[in-house]
C-alpha positions as CSV (number, residue, x, y, z in Angstrom):
1,M,138.1,135.5,138.3
2,P,139.4,132.2,136.7
3,V,139.7,129.6,139.1
4,S,142.9,127.0,139.1
5,P,142.7,124.0,141.4
6,D,146.7,124.2,141.2
7,V,146.6,127.5,142.8
8,R,145.5,127.5,146.6
9,H,144.3,130.8,148.2
10,A,143.3,132.0,151.4
11,V,143.0,135.3,153.4
12,S,143.9,135.3,156.9
13,D,144.5,138.3,159.5
14,G,144.8,140.6,156.7
15,V,147.2,138.7,154.5
16,S,146.4,137.0,151.0
17,W,148.0,133.8,150.6
18,I,148.8,132.5,147.3
19,T,150.4,129.1,147.1
20,L,151.1,127.3,143.8
21,D,150.1,123.8,144.2
22,R,151.4,121.6,141.5
23,P,154.4,119.7,143.2
24,E,154.6,116.9,141.0
25,A,155.4,119.4,138.3
26,M,157.7,121.6,140.5
27,N,155.1,124.1,140.1
28,A,155.9,124.7,136.7
29,L,153.3,127.2,135.8
30,T,150.3,126.9,133.5
31,W,148.2,129.5,131.7
32,E,145.4,128.9,134.3
33,Q,147.7,129.3,137.3
34,R,149.4,132.6,135.9
35,E,145.9,134.1,135.2
36,R,144.7,133.2,138.7
37,I,147.8,134.8,140.3
38,I,147.4,137.9,138.4
39,D,143.8,138.0,139.2
40,L,144.5,137.6,143.1
41,L,147.1,140.4,143.0
42,A,144.7,142.7,141.4
43,A,141.9,141.5,144.0
44,A,144.4,142.3,146.8
45,S,145.2,145.6,145.8
46,S,141.3,146.8,145.6
47,D,140.4,144.9,148.9
48,P,140.9,146.8,152.0
49,A,140.9,143.7,154.0
50,V,144.0,142.6,152.3
51,R,147.3,144.3,153.7
52,A,150.2,142.1,152.6
53,V,150.5,139.1,150.2
54,V,152.5,136.0,150.4
55,V,153.2,134.0,147.3
56,T,154.9,130.7,148.1
57,A,154.3,126.9,146.9
58,T,154.2,123.2,147.8
59,G,156.7,120.4,147.5
60,R,160.4,120.7,146.3
61,G,160.1,123.5,144.0
62,F,158.9,127.2,144.2
63,C,158.3,127.3,140.4
64,A,160.4,125.4,137.7
65,G,159.3,128.2,135.0
66,A,156.6,128.1,132.3
67,D,154.9,124.8,131.6
68,L,155.0,124.6,127.8
69,R,154.2,121.2,127.7
70,G,150.3,121.9,127.0
71,A,150.8,124.7,124.6
72,P,149.7,123.1,120.9
73,P,152.2,123.5,118.1
74,R,151.5,125.9,115.4
75,E,152.8,128.0,112.8
76,H,153.6,131.4,114.1
77,V,153.5,134.7,112.1
78,P,155.5,137.6,113.2
79,G,154.1,139.6,115.8
80,D,152.8,136.2,117.8
81,I,155.6,135.8,120.2
82,A,156.0,139.4,121.4
83,R,152.1,139.4,121.9
84,T,152.6,136.4,124.0
85,V,155.4,137.6,126.1
86,R,153.4,140.9,126.7
87,L,150.2,139.3,127.7
88,G,151.8,136.5,129.5
89,A,155.2,136.7,131.5
90,Q,155.3,140.5,131.5
91,R,151.7,140.7,132.8
92,L,152.4,138.4,135.7
93,I,155.5,140.3,136.7
94,G,153.9,143.5,136.2
95,A,150.9,142.3,138.6
96,V,153.4,141.7,141.1
97,L,155.2,145.1,140.8
98,D,152.0,147.2,140.8
99,C,150.0,145.2,143.7
100,E,149.5,148.2,145.9
101,K,150.0,145.9,149.0
102,P,153.6,144.6,149.9
103,V,154.4,141.3,148.5
104,I,156.6,138.5,150.4
105,A,158.1,135.7,148.2
106,A,158.6,132.7,150.4
107,V,160.7,130.5,148.4
108,N,160.7,126.9,149.5
109,G,162.7,125.3,146.7
110,T,163.9,125.6,143.0
111,A,163.0,129.0,141.3
112,A,163.7,128.7,137.5
113,G,162.9,131.1,134.7
114,I,160.0,133.0,135.1
115,G,159.7,131.6,138.8
116,A,162.8,133.2,139.6
117,H,161.7,136.4,138.1
118,L,158.3,136.0,140.0
119,A,160.4,135.7,143.2
120,F,162.7,138.7,142.3
121,A,159.9,140.9,141.5
122,C,158.5,140.9,145.1
123,D,159.4,143.5,147.6
124,L,160.8,141.1,149.9
125,V,162.2,137.6,149.5
126,L,162.5,134.8,151.9
127,A,164.3,131.7,150.9
128,A,164.9,128.3,152.4
129,E,168.4,127.0,152.6
130,E,167.7,124.7,149.9
131,A,166.4,126.9,147.7
132,R,168.4,127.8,144.5
133,F,167.6,130.2,141.5
134,I,168.5,129.4,137.9
135,E,168.5,131.7,134.7
136,V,167.6,128.6,132.8
137,F,166.8,130.5,129.5
138,V,170.4,130.1,128.0
139,R,170.2,126.3,128.4
140,R,167.5,126.1,126.0
141,G,168.6,128.7,123.6
142,L,166.3,131.5,124.7
143,V,166.3,135.3,125.7
144,P,165.1,135.6,129.2
145,D,161.7,137.1,129.4
146,G,159.4,137.9,132.3
147,G,161.2,141.0,132.8
148,G,164.5,139.4,133.9
149,A,166.9,141.8,132.0
150,Y,164.9,144.5,133.9
151,L,164.8,143.4,137.4
152,L,168.3,141.7,137.6
153,P,170.4,144.6,136.7
154,R,168.5,146.9,139.1
155,L,168.9,144.2,142.2
156,I,172.5,143.2,141.5
157,G,174.1,145.4,138.8
158,P,174.6,144.5,135.2
159,Q,177.7,142.4,135.3
160,R,176.2,140.0,138.0
161,A,172.9,139.9,136.1
162,K,174.8,138.7,132.7
163,E,176.9,136.3,134.5
164,L,173.8,134.6,135.6
165,M,171.8,134.7,132.4
166,F,175.0,134.0,130.2
167,F,175.6,130.8,132.1
168,G,172.4,129.7,133.5
169,D,174.1,127.9,136.6
170,A,172.3,127.2,139.6
171,L,172.6,129.8,142.4
172,P,172.2,128.4,146.0
173,A,170.1,130.8,148.2
174,P,173.3,131.4,150.5
175,E,174.7,132.9,147.4
176,A,171.8,134.8,146.4
177,L,171.7,136.4,149.7
178,R,175.3,137.4,149.5
179,M,174.5,139.1,146.0
180,G,171.4,140.7,147.5
181,L,169.0,138.9,145.5
182,V,167.1,137.8,148.7
183,N,166.6,139.3,152.1
184,R,166.8,136.4,154.4
185,V,167.8,132.6,154.2
186,V,166.2,130.5,156.8
187,P,165.9,126.4,157.8
188,A,163.1,125.2,155.7
189,A,161.3,124.3,158.8
190,D,161.3,128.0,159.5
191,L,160.2,129.5,156.2
192,D,156.5,129.4,156.7
193,R,156.8,130.9,160.2
194,T,159.2,133.6,159.0
195,A,156.9,134.4,156.1
196,R,153.8,134.7,158.7
197,E,156.1,136.7,160.9
198,W,157.0,139.4,158.4
199,A,153.6,139.4,156.9
200,A,151.7,139.9,160.1
201,R,154.2,142.8,160.6
202,L,153.3,144.1,157.2
203,A,149.6,143.8,157.5
204,A,149.8,145.8,160.8
205,G,151.4,148.7,159.2
206,P,150.2,151.8,157.3
207,T,149.1,150.3,154.1
208,R,148.6,153.3,152.0
209,A,151.8,154.7,152.9
210,L,153.5,151.3,152.3
211,A,151.9,151.3,149.0
212,L,153.1,154.9,148.1
213,T,156.9,153.8,149.2
214,K,156.6,150.7,147.0
215,H,155.7,153.1,144.0
216,L,158.6,155.3,144.8
217,V,161.3,152.8,145.3
218,N,160.2,150.8,142.0
219,T,160.2,154.1,139.8
220,S,163.2,155.7,141.4
221,L,165.7,154.0,138.8
222,D,163.5,154.9,135.8
223,T,163.3,158.5,136.6
224,D,165.8,161.7,137.2
225,R,166.1,163.3,140.5
226,A,163.6,166.2,139.8
227,T,160.9,163.7,138.8
228,S,161.7,161.5,141.8
229,F,161.6,164.4,144.2
230,A,158.3,165.6,142.6
231,A,156.8,162.2,143.2
232,E,158.0,162.1,146.6
233,A,156.3,165.3,147.5
234,V,153.1,164.3,146.0
235,S,153.1,161.0,148.0
236,Q,153.6,162.8,151.1
237,E,150.6,165.1,150.3
238,L,148.5,162.0,149.3
239,N,149.5,160.2,152.4
240,M,149.0,162.9,154.9
241,T,145.3,162.8,154.2
242,T,145.1,159.3,155.4
243,H,143.8,158.1,158.9
244,D,147.2,155.9,159.4
245,A,149.5,159.2,159.0
246,Q,147.3,161.0,161.1
247,E,147.5,158.3,163.8
248,G,151.2,157.9,163.4
249,V,151.6,161.7,164.1
250,A,149.3,161.6,167.2
251,S,150.9,158.6,168.6
252,F,154.3,160.3,168.4
253,V,152.9,163.2,170.2
254,E,151.1,161.2,172.8
255,R,153.9,158.9,173.4
256,R,152.2,155.6,172.6
257,A,152.4,152.9,169.9
258,A,150.6,153.7,166.7
259,R,147.4,151.4,166.2
260,F,147.3,151.7,162.1
261,E,144.1,150.5,160.3
262,G,145.3,150.4,156.7
263,R,143.3,153.5,155.7
């Protein structure tokens, strides 16, 4: 697994904490940071000790987009840019969407470009009151990448998505909440505590059931009813073989709180 000093990582009480730590650059994302996050998300999926993930950052910015300053200028041939996008920004967003553990974004400040899409790809989004989201691409004459044109219409509809992408205006956290892009806006002083409370609840939950639920919801808008219903039935079948599903049924019958173990 690549190591980046600009990404802090710790596992505590079943929660994998991934923290972007380059505040002097508003946590603009480098190649090393991106690869580190992708690998940490994959590791969270396969580690039974991890039952939830939080992605957050230090300083005033959550992530100001991709850091292009270190990219050496070179002549491109057809296919280079598409390959870079597939292997870069799209891999990062796919890693969040495909992570088998629930992922919380705790957005402490500005989330722009790929930084905004990193947050929107997470399963739950908490935002500090000072946070803002910017579809910055149009300001640079660029097409949105990192799955923005896939994520935003599914979250807020095509008309709202076009408004954000066509104008590139900064969207304050309270407005993002009203539009449905974030789940909760809290004072900055409460962001870490709220993220810990939500992550603890997820880490104490039925981990495999949550993974299957995440998959069903994430794929529901890409399939027809018959396919979605079939996937639901298979997910039920798979989940009923887990310890937590059997514990949940037993706790209901015995009229006690369930004690889930994530297996």
